N, CA and C atoms as an extended XYZ file, in Angstrom:
597
Properties=species:S:1:pos:R:3:atomname:S:1:resname:S:1:resid:I:1 pbc="F F F"
N       -18.431       54.182      -40.332 N   MET     1
C       -19.667       55.366      -41.359 CA  MET     1
C       -18.869       56.189      -41.668 C   MET     1
N       -19.764       56.699      -42.770 N   ALA     2
C       -18.710       57.994      -43.099 CA  ALA     2
C       -20.361       58.796      -43.236 C   ALA     2
N       -20.295       60.158      -43.006 N   LYS     3
C       -20.650       61.115      -43.382 CA  LYS     3
C       -20.223       62.613      -43.667 C   LYS     3
N       -21.399       63.200      -44.416 N   THR     4
C       -20.548       64.126      -44.894 CA  THR     4
C       -21.656       65.466      -44.881 C   THR     4
N       -21.492       66.879      -44.248 N   GLY     5
C       -22.564       67.938      -44.425 CA  GLY     5
C       -22.718       67.981      -42.770 C   GLY     5
N       -23.786       68.638      -42.231 N   THR     6
C       -23.552       69.289      -41.200 CA  THR     6
C       -23.736       67.392      -40.205 C   THR     6
N       -22.708       67.568      -39.138 N   THR     7
C       -22.123       66.716      -38.621 CA  THR     7
C       -21.680       67.006      -37.429 C   THR     7
N       -22.540       66.628      -36.293 N   THR     8
C       -21.546       66.783      -34.965 CA  THR     8
C       -20.905       65.772      -34.494 C   THR     8
N       -20.905       66.176      -33.253 N   THR     9
C       -19.673       65.268      -32.312 CA  THR     9
C       -20.719       64.379      -32.275 C   THR     9
N       -21.747       64.078      -31.595 N   GLN    10
C       -22.580       63.561      -31.226 CA  GLN    10
C       -22.971       62.170      -32.289 C   GLN    10
N       -23.073       62.541      -33.477 N   ASP    11
C       -22.847       61.893      -34.789 CA  ASP    11
C       -21.979       61.165      -34.668 C   ASP    11
N       -20.630       61.753      -34.712 N   LEU    12
C       -19.527       60.653      -34.590 CA  LEU    12
C       -19.220       59.711      -33.250 C   LEU    12
N       -19.835       60.632      -32.166 N   ARG    13
C       -19.807       59.668      -31.059 CA  ARG    13
C       -20.796       57.845      -30.862 C   ARG    13
N       -21.980       58.443      -31.571 N   SER    14
C       -22.646       57.360      -32.475 CA  SER    14
C       -21.926       56.393      -33.276 C   SER    14
N       -21.821       56.802      -33.969 N   ALA    15
C       -20.798       55.763      -35.191 CA  ALA    15
C       -19.830       54.836      -34.715 C   ALA    15
N       -18.474       55.863      -33.659 N   ILE    16
C       -17.767       55.002      -32.765 CA  ILE    16
C       -18.452       54.217      -31.662 C   ILE    16
N       -19.440       54.174      -31.144 N   GLU    17
C       -20.485       53.504      -30.434 CA  GLU    17
C       -21.148       52.064      -31.225 C   GLU    17
N       -21.167       52.633      -31.964 N   ARG    18
C       -22.042       51.431      -32.915 CA  ARG    18
C       -20.986       50.233      -33.889 C   ARG    18
N       -19.714       50.869      -33.966 N   SER    19
C       -18.692       50.109      -34.026 CA  SER    19
C       -18.271       48.886      -32.601 C   SER    19
N       -18.670       49.247      -31.377 N   GLY    20
C       -18.537       48.345      -30.223 CA  GLY    20
C       -17.036       47.984      -30.132 C   GLY    20
N       -16.546       49.223      -29.995 N   TYR    21
C       -15.220       48.818      -30.207 CA  TYR    21
C       -14.380       50.027      -28.762 C   TYR    21
N       -14.719       49.582      -27.662 N   TYR    22
C       -13.914       51.139      -26.459 CA  TYR    22
C       -14.623       51.913      -26.691 C   TYR    22
N       -15.722       52.266      -26.869 N   PRO    23
C       -16.237       53.421      -27.264 CA  PRO    23
C       -15.656       54.598      -26.653 C   PRO    23
N       -16.181       54.628      -25.293 N   ALA    24
C       -15.140       55.383      -24.372 CA  ALA    24
C       -13.802       55.805      -24.556 C   ALA    24
N       -13.281       55.114      -24.812 N   LEU    25
C       -11.581       55.774      -25.169 CA  LEU    25
C       -11.366       56.176      -26.491 C   LEU    25
N       -12.275       55.353      -27.288 N   VAL    26
C       -11.680       55.928      -28.913 CA  VAL    26
C       -12.753       57.322      -29.373 C   VAL    26
N       -14.116       57.446      -28.084 N   SER    27
C       -14.215       58.758      -28.703 CA  SER    27
C       -13.725       59.752      -27.598 C   SER    27
N       -13.201       59.680      -26.864 N   GLU    28
C       -12.329       60.508      -25.661 CA  GLU    28
C       -10.899       60.858      -26.541 C   GLU    28
N       -10.721       60.206      -27.555 N   ALA    29
C        -9.237       60.123      -28.420 CA  ALA    29
C        -9.595       60.642      -29.477 C   ALA    29
N       -10.433       60.597      -30.125 N   VAL    30
C       -10.878       61.748      -31.359 CA  VAL    30
C       -11.475       62.635      -31.273 C   VAL    30
N       -12.618       62.950      -30.465 N   GLU    31
C       -12.753       64.377      -29.437 CA  GLU    31
C       -11.882       65.594      -29.332 C   GLU    31
N       -10.529       64.246      -28.714 N   SER    32
C        -9.659       65.282      -28.039 CA  SER    32
C        -8.959       66.008      -29.201 C   SER    32
N        -8.479       65.439      -29.972 N   ALA    33
C        -8.009       65.475      -31.129 CA  ALA    33
C        -8.532       66.908      -32.345 C   ALA    33
N        -9.933       66.649      -32.675 N   VAL    34
C       -10.842       67.404      -33.429 CA  VAL    34
C       -11.105       68.944      -33.068 C   VAL    34
N       -11.139       68.511      -31.337 N   GLY    35
C       -10.910       70.010      -30.617 CA  GLY    35
C       -12.758       70.571      -31.192 C   GLY    35
N       -12.832       71.790      -31.106 N   PRO    36
C       -13.855       72.827      -31.319 CA  PRO    36
C       -14.285       73.045      -32.790 C   PRO    36
N       -13.308       72.726      -33.418 N   GLU    37
C       -13.982       72.258      -35.100 CA  GLU    37
C       -14.961       71.881      -35.460 C   GLU    37
N       -15.778       72.075      -36.256 N   PRO    38
C       -16.958       71.462      -36.547 CA  PRO    38
C       -16.533       70.198      -37.704 C   PRO    38
N       -17.695       69.234      -37.890 N   ILE    39
C       -16.860       68.309      -38.558 CA  ILE    39
C       -17.272       67.967      -39.811 C   ILE    39
N       -16.391       68.133      -41.072 N   SER    40
C       -17.262       68.026      -42.433 CA  SER    40
C       -17.048       66.639      -42.916 C   SER    40
N       -17.017       65.471      -42.465 N   SER    41
C       -16.884       64.118      -42.381 CA  SER    41
C       -16.647       63.696      -42.081 C   SER    41
N       -16.520       62.418      -41.980 N   TYR    42
C       -15.712       60.769      -41.130 CA  TYR    42
C       -16.125       59.912      -41.708 C   TYR    42
N       -15.589       59.359      -41.128 N   LEU    43
C       -15.604       57.434      -41.608 CA  LEU    43
C       -14.614       56.362      -40.202 C   LEU    43
N       -15.325       55.331      -39.670 N   VAL    44
C       -15.161       54.913      -38.833 CA  VAL    44
C       -14.870       53.374      -39.240 C   VAL    44
N       -13.700       52.941      -38.906 N   HIS    45
C       -13.762       51.394      -40.052 CA  HIS    45
C       -13.270       50.364      -38.356 C   HIS    45
N       -14.011       49.060      -38.322 N   GLN    46
C       -13.633       47.990      -37.225 CA  GLN    46
C       -12.550       47.723      -37.576 C   GLN    46
N       -11.793       46.775      -37.900 N   GLU    47
C       -11.256       45.519      -38.380 CA  GLU    47
C       -11.025       44.272      -37.448 C   GLU    47
N       -10.840       43.272      -37.519 N   THR    48
C       -10.687       42.341      -36.577 CA  THR    48
C        -9.753       40.971      -37.718 C   THR    48
N        -8.634       40.510      -37.255 N   THR    49
C        -7.173       40.114      -37.204 CA  THR    49
C        -7.425       39.323      -36.280 C   THR    49
N        -6.527       38.204      -36.709 N   PHE    50
C        -6.110       37.064      -36.181 CA  PHE    50
C        -4.753       36.361      -35.962 C   PHE    50
N        -4.520       37.007      -35.006 N   ASP    51
C        -2.924       36.742      -34.631 CA  ASP    51
C        -2.568       34.883      -33.629 C   ASP    51
N        -1.555       34.263      -34.583 N   ALA    52
C        -2.382       33.099      -34.023 CA  ALA    52
C        -3.247       32.370      -33.310 C   ALA    52
N        -3.093       32.207      -32.123 N   ASN    53
C        -4.660       31.843      -31.303 CA  ASN    53
C        -5.090       33.292      -31.108 C   ASN    53
N        -4.725       33.996      -31.266 N   GLU    54
C        -5.728       35.484      -30.660 CA  GLU    54
C        -6.748       36.426      -31.452 C   GLU    54
N        -7.825       36.562      -31.552 N   VAL    55
C        -8.228       37.441      -32.070 CA  VAL    55
C        -8.114       38.685      -31.496 C   VAL    55
N        -7.614       39.902      -32.283 N   ARG    56
C        -7.262       41.396      -32.093 CA  ARG    56
C        -8.529       42.427      -32.811 C   ARG    56
N        -8.317       43.168      -32.088 N   ARG    57
C        -9.288       43.758      -33.048 CA  ARG    57
C        -9.021       45.710      -33.133 C   ARG    57
N        -9.130       46.189      -34.274 N   HIS    58
C        -8.597       47.328      -34.885 CA  HIS    58
C        -9.881       48.662      -34.852 C   HIS    58
N        -9.646       49.910      -34.800 N   VAL    59
C       -10.573       50.678      -35.320 CA  VAL    59
C        -9.380       52.062      -35.904 C   VAL    59
N        -9.774       52.170      -36.866 N   THR    60
C        -9.510       53.280      -37.605 CA  THR    60
C       -10.700       54.741      -37.811 C   THR    60
N       -10.423       55.618      -37.186 N   VAL    61
C       -11.091       56.691      -37.455 CA  VAL    61
C       -11.280       57.837      -38.362 C   VAL    61
N       -11.571       58.265      -38.963 N   LEU    62
C       -10.805       59.233      -40.133 CA  LEU    62
C       -11.677       60.433      -39.787 C   LEU    62
N       -11.381       61.152      -38.981 N   VAL    63
C       -12.141       62.727      -39.891 CA  VAL    63
C       -11.629       64.178      -40.114 C   VAL    63
N       -12.502       64.281      -41.067 N   LEU    64
C       -12.441       65.829      -41.551 CA  LEU    64
C       -12.740       67.127      -41.742 C   LEU    64
N       -12.171       68.036      -40.806 N   THR    65
C       -12.348       69.477      -40.427 CA  THR    65
C       -12.363       70.584      -41.340 C   THR    65
N       -12.729       71.612      -41.858 N   PRO    66
C       -12.607       72.762      -42.513 CA  PRO    66
C       -11.107       72.845      -42.253 C   PRO    66
N        -9.975       72.663      -41.658 N   THR    67
C        -8.858       73.307      -41.705 CA  THR    67
C        -7.820       71.859      -41.456 C   THR    67
N        -8.782       70.556      -41.066 N   ARG    68
C        -7.595       69.090      -41.177 CA  ARG    68
C        -8.128       68.078      -41.297 C   ARG    68
N        -7.384       66.750      -41.263 N   PHE    69
C        -7.437       65.478      -41.489 CA  PHE    69
C        -7.085       64.964      -40.234 C   PHE    69
N        -8.308       64.239      -39.597 N   VAL    70
C        -7.248       64.038      -38.413 CA  VAL    70
C        -7.551       62.055      -38.420 C   VAL    70
N        -6.650       61.726      -38.010 N   VAL    71
C        -6.872       59.813      -38.171 CA  VAL    71
C        -6.276       59.403      -36.754 C   VAL    71
N        -7.227       58.585      -36.288 N   SER    72
C        -6.726       58.323      -34.865 CA  SER    72
C        -6.709       56.425      -34.878 C   SER    72
N        -5.973       56.028      -34.580 N   HIS    73
C        -5.655       54.344      -34.873 CA  HIS    73
C        -5.827       53.555      -32.965 C   HIS    73
N        -6.783       53.008      -32.696 N   THR    74
C        -6.781       52.233      -31.594 CA  THR    74
C        -6.914       50.630      -31.395 C   THR    74
N        -5.719       50.038      -31.224 N   ASP    75
C        -5.767       48.879      -31.026 CA  ASP    75
C        -5.483       48.296      -29.851 C   ASP    75
N        -5.748       46.917      -29.830 N   GLU    76
C        -6.078       45.878      -29.159 CA  GLU    76
C        -5.007       45.297      -28.877 C   GLU    76
N        -4.412       44.986      -27.531 N   GLN    77
C        -3.135       44.252      -27.335 CA  GLN    77
C        -2.915       43.050      -25.744 C   GLN    77
N        -2.873       42.590      -26.327 N   SER    78
C        -2.997       40.630      -25.111 CA  SER    78
C        -2.587       41.355      -23.524 C   SER    78
N        -2.370       40.536      -22.397 N   GLY    79
C        -2.026       41.496      -21.377 CA  GLY    79
C        -0.830       40.426      -21.468 C   GLY    79
N         0.217       39.506      -21.785 N   ASP    80
C         0.696       38.239      -21.852 CA  ASP    80
C         2.019       39.331      -22.762 C   ASP    80
N         3.297       39.039      -21.861 N   GLY    81
C         4.442       39.801      -22.778 CA  GLY    81
C         4.900       41.002      -22.345 C   GLY    81
N         6.213       41.544      -22.340 N   ALA    82
C         6.427       42.963      -22.423 CA  ALA    82
C         5.859       42.632      -20.873 C   ALA    82
N         5.220       42.709      -20.069 N   GLY    83
C         5.048       42.438      -18.099 CA  GLY    83
C         3.632       43.153      -17.840 C   GLY    83
N         2.742       43.354      -18.990 N   ALA    84
C         1.642       43.774      -18.719 CA  ALA    84
C         0.514       42.400      -18.496 C   ALA    84
N        -0.073       42.664      -17.236 N   ALA    85
C        -0.702       41.025      -16.969 CA  ALA    85
C        -2.272       41.158      -17.152 C   ALA    85
N        -2.517       42.508      -17.607 N   VAL    86
C        -4.321       42.490      -18.453 CA  VAL    86
C        -3.745       43.337      -19.954 C   VAL    86
N        -5.084       42.120      -20.274 N   PRO    87
C        -5.158       42.669      -21.775 CA  PRO    87
C        -5.042       44.608      -22.047 C   PRO    87
N        -4.788       45.485      -22.692 N   PHE    88
C        -4.306       46.940      -22.566 CA  PHE    88
C        -4.493       47.259      -23.944 C   PHE    88
N        -4.962       48.778      -23.908 N   ALA    89
C        -5.541       49.071      -26.101 CA  ALA    89
C        -4.133       50.241      -25.671 C   ALA    89
N        -3.872       50.800      -26.897 N   THR    90
C        -3.247       51.178      -27.254 CA  THR    90
C        -4.141       52.829      -28.604 C   THR    90
N        -4.295       54.096      -28.150 N   THR    91
C        -4.572       55.033      -29.240 CA  THR    91
C        -3.743       55.903      -29.545 C   THR    91
N        -3.934       56.279      -30.695 N   SER    92
C        -2.863       57.440      -31.391 CA  SER    92
C        -3.757       58.029      -31.958 C   SER    92
N        -3.413       59.778      -32.327 N   THR    93
C        -4.350       60.404      -33.268 CA  THR    93
C        -3.131       61.677      -33.824 C   THR    93
N        -2.896       61.911      -34.831 N   GLU    94
C        -2.539       62.433      -35.924 CA  GLU    94
C        -3.764       63.875      -36.650 C   GLU    94
N        -3.125       65.036      -36.540 N   SER    95
C        -3.619       65.722      -37.358 CA  SER    95
C        -2.508       66.258      -38.104 C   SER    95
N        -3.487       66.747      -39.437 N   VAL    96
C        -2.872       67.368      -40.485 CA  VAL    96
C        -3.624       68.496      -41.419 C   VAL    96
N        -2.513       69.126      -41.339 N   ARG    97
C        -3.331       70.038      -42.172 CA  ARG    97
C        -3.938       69.694      -43.620 C   ARG    97
N        -4.663       69.835      -44.115 N   LEU    98
C        -5.222       70.002      -45.574 CA  LEU    98
C        -4.176       70.287      -46.381 C   LEU    98
N        -3.577       71.365      -46.158 N   ASP    99
C        -2.379       71.906      -47.671 CA  ASP    99
C        -1.295       71.243      -47.066 C   ASP    99
N        -1.443       69.634      -46.495 N   ARG   100
C        -0.355       68.799      -46.591 CA  ARG   100
C        -0.439       67.390      -46.722 C   ARG   100
N        -1.544       67.311      -47.430 N   ILE   101
C        -1.974       66.452      -47.946 CA  ILE   101
C        -2.031       66.304      -49.249 C   ILE   101
N        -0.771       65.465      -49.603 N   GLY   102
C        -0.338       65.613      -51.368 CA  GLY   102
C        -0.994       64.288      -52.293 C   GLY   102
N        -1.762       63.716      -51.645 N   SER   103
C        -2.576       62.313      -52.726 CA  SER   103
C        -3.513       61.769      -52.068 C   SER   103
N        -4.379       61.365      -52.271 N   VAL   104
C        -6.186       60.844      -52.316 CA  VAL   104
C        -6.104       60.118      -52.997 C   VAL   104
N        -5.591       58.825      -52.887 N   VAL   105
C        -6.075       57.169      -54.032 CA  VAL   105
C        -6.815       56.887      -53.933 C   VAL   105
N        -8.266       56.281      -54.352 N   VAL   106
C        -8.873       55.823      -54.683 CA  VAL   106
C        -8.760       54.355      -55.266 C   VAL   106
N        -8.532       52.923      -55.417 N   SER   107
C        -8.840       52.010      -55.938 CA  SER   107
C       -10.059       51.610      -55.661 C   SER   107
N       -10.334       51.209      -56.712 N   ARG   108
C       -12.114       50.517      -57.192 CA  ARG   108
C       -11.612       48.947      -57.764 C   ARG   108
N       -11.942       48.333      -56.838 N   MET   109
C       -12.285       46.570      -57.725 CA  MET   109
C       -13.397       46.077      -58.194 C   MET   109
N       -13.609       45.781      -59.026 N   VAL   110
C       -15.373       45.745      -59.503 CA  VAL   110
C       -15.074       44.253      -60.258 C   VAL   110
N       -16.456       43.632      -60.108 N   ALA   111
C       -16.430       42.216      -60.851 CA  ALA   111
C       -16.840       42.657      -62.393 C   ALA   111
N       -17.212       41.814      -63.017 N   ASN   112
C       -17.437       41.998      -64.505 CA  ASN   112
C       -17.583       43.088      -65.177 C   ASN   112
N       -15.854       43.931      -65.239 N   PRO   113
C       -16.480       45.314      -65.869 CA  PRO   113
C       -16.763       44.972      -67.151 C   PRO   113
N       -17.160       44.035      -68.026 N   GLU   114
C       -17.664       44.391      -69.345 CA  GLU   114
C       -19.159       44.998      -68.682 C   GLU   114
N       -20.140       44.653      -67.825 N   THR   115
C       -21.130       44.771      -67.698 CA  THR   115
C       -20.862       46.139      -66.333 C   THR   115
N       -20.445       46.226      -66.118 N   TYR   116
C       -20.048       47.321      -65.041 CA  TYR   116
C       -21.412       48.284      -65.718 C   TYR   116
N       -22.301       48.974      -64.620 N   THR   117
C       -23.357       49.965      -64.780 CA  THR   117
C       -22.810       51.898      -63.638 C   THR   117
N       -22.715       52.621      -64.225 N   PRO   118
C       -22.299       52.936      -63.463 CA  PRO   118
C       -23.029       53.568      -62.249 C   PRO   118
N       -22.344       53.754      -60.740 N   GLY   119
C       -23.147       54.147      -60.240 CA  GLY   119
C       -23.254       52.463      -59.257 C   GLY   119
N       -22.858       51.446      -59.989 N   THR   120
C       -22.776       50.323      -59.032 CA  THR   120
C       -21.394       50.477      -58.022 C   THR   120
N       -21.835       49.758      -56.672 N   LEU   121
C       -20.609       49.715      -56.030 CA  LEU   121
C       -19.345       48.569      -55.917 C   LEU   121
N       -18.058       48.855      -55.530 N   PRO   122
C       -17.463       48.243      -56.072 CA  PRO   122
C       -16.942       47.348      -54.906 C   PRO   122
N       -16.303       45.857      -54.900 N   ARG   123
C       -16.563       45.167      -54.864 CA  ARG   123
C       -15.515       45.083      -53.433 C   ARG   123
N       -14.967       46.191      -53.392 N   GLU   124
C       -13.519       46.821      -52.770 CA  GLU   124
C       -13.207       48.129      -53.349 C   GLU   124
N       -12.732       48.952      -51.922 N   VAL   125
C       -12.430       50.227      -52.081 CA  VAL   125
C       -11.112       49.751      -50.950 C   VAL   125
N        -9.254       50.611      -51.944 N   VAL   126
C        -8.484       50.965      -50.870 CA  VAL   126
C        -8.429       52.721      -51.500 C   VAL   126
N        -8.431       53.131      -49.700 N   LEU   127
C        -8.057       54.541      -49.793 CA  LEU   127
C        -6.616       54.344      -49.177 C   LEU   127
N        -5.897       55.276      -50.197 N   THR   128
C        -4.552       55.378      -49.709 CA  THR   128
C        -4.447       57.207      -49.750 C   THR   128
N        -4.047       57.561      -48.135 N   ILE   129
C        -3.795       59.324      -48.149 CA  ILE   129
C        -2.407       59.333      -47.644 C   ILE   129
N        -1.776       60.362      -48.282 N   GLY   130
C        -0.387       60.290      -48.549 CA  GLY   130
C        -0.594       62.370      -48.188 C   GLY   130
N         0.722       61.976      -46.611 N   TRP   131
C         1.067       63.591      -46.336 CA  TRP   131
C         1.853       64.006      -46.202 C   TRP   131
N         2.995       63.080      -46.741 N   GLY   132
C         4.577       63.186      -46.103 CA  GLY   132
C         5.501       62.379      -45.183 C   GLY   132
N         4.723       61.735      -44.370 N   ALA   133
C         5.508       61.434      -43.130 CA  ALA   133
C         5.741       60.325      -43.462 C   ALA   133
N         5.429       59.242      -44.052 N   VAL   134
C         5.835       57.698      -44.549 CA  VAL   134
C         6.416       57.694      -45.700 C   VAL   134
N         7.360       57.713      -46.090 N   GLN   135
C         7.904       57.409      -47.616 CA  GLN   135
C         8.109       55.657      -47.616 C   GLN   135
N         7.185       55.052      -48.605 N   ARG   136
C         7.898       53.710      -49.355 CA  ARG   136
C         8.333       53.704      -50.193 C   ARG   136
N        10.056       53.582      -50.348 N   LEU   137
C        11.106       53.225      -51.349 CA  LEU   137
C        11.171       51.449      -51.728 C   LEU   137
N        10.675       51.450      -52.543 N   ASP   138
C        11.172       50.120      -53.733 CA  ASP   138
C        11.982       50.129      -54.960 C   ASP   138
N        13.289       49.248      -54.363 N   LEU   139
C        13.915       49.427      -55.009 CA  LEU   139
C        14.580       47.682      -55.802 C   LEU   139
N        15.252       48.153      -56.797 N   GLU   140
C        15.926       46.715      -57.498 CA  GLU   140
C        16.527       47.239      -57.837 C   GLU   140
N        17.727       46.079      -58.646 N   PRO   141
C        19.137       46.440      -59.407 CA  PRO   141
C        18.801       46.960      -60.889 C   PRO   141
N        19.674       47.638      -61.221 N   ALA   142
C        19.371       48.461      -62.332 CA  ALA   142
C        20.202       47.521      -63.196 C   ALA   142
N        19.702       47.894      -64.531 N   GLY   143
C        20.423       46.838      -65.520 CA  GLY   143
C        20.380       47.914      -67.299 C   GLY   143
N        20.865       47.159      -68.134 N   CYS   144
C        20.852       47.396      -69.049 CA  CYS   144
C        20.725       46.381      -70.395 C   CYS   144
N        20.418       46.839      -71.618 N   SER   145
C        19.722       46.180      -72.217 CA  SER   145
C        21.032       44.899      -73.077 C   SER   145
N        22.236       45.053      -72.948 N   ASP   146
C        23.240       44.144      -73.149 CA  ASP   146
C        23.233       42.506      -72.121 C   ASP   146
N        22.544       41.645      -73.115 N   PRO   147
C        22.190       40.439      -72.174 CA  PRO   147
C        23.897       40.012      -71.273 C   PRO   147
N        25.121       40.424      -71.875 N   ASN   148
C        26.200       39.996      -71.479 CA  ASN   148
C        26.928       40.677      -70.214 C   ASN   148
N        26.694       41.785      -70.055 N   CYS   149
C        26.936       43.024      -69.358 CA  CYS   149
C        26.626       42.586      -67.431 C   CYS   149
N        27.949       42.624      -67.379 N   GLU   150
C        28.333       42.392      -66.008 CA  GLU   150
C        28.557       43.835      -65.393 C   GLU   150
N        28.886       44.747      -65.672 N   ALA   151
C        29.066       46.094      -64.592 CA  ALA   151
C        27.485       46.386      -64.082 C   ALA   151
N        28.244       46.844      -62.537 N   ASP   152
C        26.537       47.289      -61.660 CA  ASP   152
C        26.604       48.923      -61.886 C   ASP   152
N        24.924       48.329      -62.443 N   HIS   153
C        24.312       49.717      -62.908 CA  HIS   153
C        23.665       50.263      -61.554 C   HIS   153
N        23.880       49.813      -60.669 N   GLY   154
C        23.175       50.294      -59.210 CA  GLY   154
C        21.825       50.290      -58.957 C   GLY   154
N        21.172       51.025      -58.888 N   TYR   155
C        19.885       50.443      -57.966 CA  TYR   155
C        18.315       51.368      -58.877 C   TYR   155
N        17.710       50.613      -59.207 N   THR   156
C        16.652       51.786      -59.425 CA  THR   156
C        15.044       51.559      -58.509 C   THR   156
N        14.342       52.559      -58.701 N   GLY   157
C        13.323       52.057      -58.314 CA  GLY   157
C        12.559       53.731      -57.909 C   GLY   157
N        11.349       53.854      -57.081 N   SER   158
C        10.093       54.761      -56.791 CA  SER   158
C        10.161       54.935      -55.438 C   SER   158
N         9.885       56.047      -55.318 N   ALA   159
C         8.844       56.209      -53.710 CA  ALA   159
C         7.687       56.549      -53.824 C   ALA   159
N         7.062       55.913      -52.989 N   THR   160
C         5.778       56.654      -52.648 CA  THR   160
C         5.201       56.672      -51.547 C   THR   160
N         4.151       58.445      -51.299 N   ALA   161
C         3.346       58.103      -49.839 CA  ALA   161
C         2.611       57.467      -49.634 C   ALA   161
N         2.985       57.069      -48.680 N   ASP   162
C         2.144       55.957      -48.146 CA  ASP   162
C         1.809       55.540      -46.113 C   ASP   162
N         1.099       56.952      -45.806 N   ASP   163
C         1.304       57.465      -44.574 CA  ASP   163
C         0.464       56.523      -43.923 C   ASP   163
N        -1.326       56.057      -44.663 N   LEU   164
C        -2.388       55.619      -44.553 CA  LEU   164
C        -3.222       54.726      -45.841 C   LEU   164
N        -2.941       53.835      -45.717 N   SER   165
C        -4.134       53.112      -46.204 CA  SER   165
C        -5.508       51.790      -45.637 C   SER   165
N        -6.446       52.339      -45.885 N   LEU   166
C        -7.107       51.859      -45.548 CA  LEU   166
C        -8.457       50.956      -46.996 C   LEU   166
N        -8.757       49.264      -46.352 N   ARG   167
C        -9.294       48.976      -47.289 CA  ARG   167
C       -10.331       48.421      -46.543 C   ARG   167
N       -11.576       48.152      -47.737 N   VAL   168
C       -12.752       48.087      -46.659 CA  VAL   168
C       -13.543       47.230      -48.596 C   VAL   168
N       -13.916       46.470      -47.633 N   SER   169
C       -14.745       45.286      -48.724 CA  SER   169
C       -16.494       45.191      -48.638 C   SER   169
N       -17.399       45.065      -49.523 N   GLU   170
C       -18.074       44.454      -49.505 CA  GLU   170
C       -18.551       43.335      -48.833 C   GLU   170
N       -17.654       41.774      -48.777 N   ALA   171
C       -17.559       40.926      -48.073 CA  ALA   171
C       -17.388       41.186      -46.666 C   ALA   171
N       -16.403       41.785      -46.756 N   GLY   172
C       -16.034       41.650      -45.125 CA  GLY   172
C       -16.467       42.962      -44.253 C   GLY   172
N       -17.059       43.952      -44.970 N   ASP   173
C       -17.342       45.194      -44.038 CA  ASP   173
C       -18.721       45.268      -44.584 C   ASP   173
N       -19.335       44.881      -45.549 N   GLY   174
C       -20.520       45.358      -45.746 CA  GLY   174
C       -20.482       46.609      -47.151 C   GLY   174
N       -21.396       46.524      -47.982 N   PRO   175
C       -21.437       47.298      -48.555 CA  PRO   175
C       -22.070       48.874      -48.374 C   PRO   175
N       -22.425       49.150      -46.920 N   GLU   176
C       -22.987       50.525      -46.825 CA  GLU   176
C       -20.994       50.887      -46.241 C   GLU   176
N       -20.583       49.883      -45.632 N   THR   177
C       -18.848       50.768      -44.830 CA  THR   177
C       -18.197       51.019      -46.769 C   THR   177
N       -18.331       50.200      -47.589 N   VAL   178
C       -17.948       50.628      -48.953 CA  VAL   178
C       -18.267       52.139      -49.567 C   VAL   178
N       -19.732       52.109      -49.514 N   ALA   179
C       -20.129       53.460      -49.885 CA  ALA   179
C       -19.445       54.298      -48.586 C   ALA   179
N       -19.617       54.113      -47.892 N   GLN   180
C       -18.883       55.211      -46.915 CA  GLN   180
C       -17.685       55.712      -47.169 C   GLN   180
N       -16.372       54.906      -47.750 N   ALA   181
C       -15.516       54.586      -47.951 CA  ALA   181
C       -15.486       56.041      -48.893 C   ALA   181
N       -16.084       55.627      -49.776 N   LEU   182
C       -15.964       56.821      -50.776 CA  LEU   182
C       -16.571       57.561      -50.818 C   LEU   182
N       -17.878       58.037      -50.033 N   VAL   183
C       -18.126       59.204      -49.399 CA  VAL   183
C       -16.778       60.362      -48.781 C   VAL   183
N       -16.695       59.732      -47.809 N   PHE   184
C       -15.278       59.807      -47.304 CA  PHE   184
C       -14.093       61.047      -48.254 C   PHE   184
N       -14.046       59.418      -49.292 N   ALA   185
C       -12.381       60.323      -50.130 CA  ALA   185
C       -13.114       60.996      -50.772 C   ALA   185
N       -14.659       60.718      -51.321 N   ARG   186
C       -14.360       62.417      -52.040 CA  ARG   186
C       -14.579       63.821      -51.559 C   ARG   186
N       -15.309       63.585      -50.274 N   ALA   187
C       -15.210       64.635      -49.239 CA  ALA   187
C       -13.863       65.224      -49.135 C   ALA   187
N       -12.589       64.629      -48.893 N   LEU   188
C       -11.339       64.589      -48.204 CA  LEU   188
C       -10.738       65.082      -49.497 C   LEU   188
N       -11.238       64.590      -50.865 N   SER   189
C       -10.593       65.222      -52.467 CA  SER   189
C       -10.913       66.395      -52.422 C   SER   189
N       -12.289       66.803      -52.189 N   ASP   190
C       -12.389       68.003      -52.539 CA  ASP   190
C       -11.576       69.052      -51.951 C   ASP   190
N       -11.442       68.462      -50.013 N   ALA   191
C       -10.989       69.595      -49.336 CA  ALA   191
C       -10.017       69.788      -49.824 C   ALA   191
N        -8.938       68.887      -50.408 N   THR   192
C        -7.520       69.354      -50.652 CA  THR   192
C        -7.475       70.142      -51.873 C   THR   192
N        -8.611       70.020      -53.063 N   ILE   193
C        -8.856       71.333      -53.921 CA  ILE   193
C        -8.963       72.385      -53.143 C   ILE   193
N        -9.726       72.432      -52.478 N   SER   194
C        -9.965       74.408      -52.073 CA  SER   194
C        -8.859       74.869      -50.583 C   SER   194
N        -8.026       73.403      -50.488 N   ASN   195
C        -7.684       74.086      -49.486 CA  ASN   195
C        -5.741       73.784      -50.144 C   ASN   195
N        -5.753       73.618      -51.504 N   GLY   196
C        -4.114       73.314      -51.578 CA  GLY   196
C        -3.246       73.867      -51.536 C   GLY   196
N        -1.695       73.811      -51.645 N   PRO   197
C        -0.426       74.393      -51.076 CA  PRO   197
C        -0.691       75.671      -51.114 C   PRO   197
N         0.038       76.301      -50.103 N   ARG   198
C         0.181       77.496      -50.369 CA  ARG   198
C         1.080       78.179      -51.010 C   ARG   198
N         1.522       79.581      -51.916 N   VAL   199
C         2.915       79.603      -52.713 CA  VAL   199
C         3.358       80.905      -52.235 C   VAL   199
């Protein structure tokens, strides 16, 4: 769930409870990371994956405050292997100052673009947020225009900030979640304008 405007910790806690994924654990981790700051917007996304014969759940909670972007991931782990006798969950949180966010990318997939009507929800949204903690480097051999050239031209490629990528779809998550992802992306993008890099 995403929400903007006047939001309380209780609103966020209720959204986490509706996701049905270890709400006490997730709420405590998120609230601890957010601290006393007011919440401007949030998005709760629960994802189920299938790993061999196991079903695993994962929840991502994104929170926007006036000064920070907080991201929390909670993963479910099976109890076998690594010496663990019972199932367990791992929760991590990261707080990022808004002036550190370098990019907010929103990719939308729409059906029948020739008949698209403004305001229609896309079928899928991918929200990618970069703040410089993780860079993806894509390399490939460089070449020249001579088809007979056998010289080593080194490599060429591109570096992309890829700290967080979150995909929501109408089919998998429902239209409400797609709409909420767009609301959160807009709030975060607006916040980065008003909290741009300091010079």
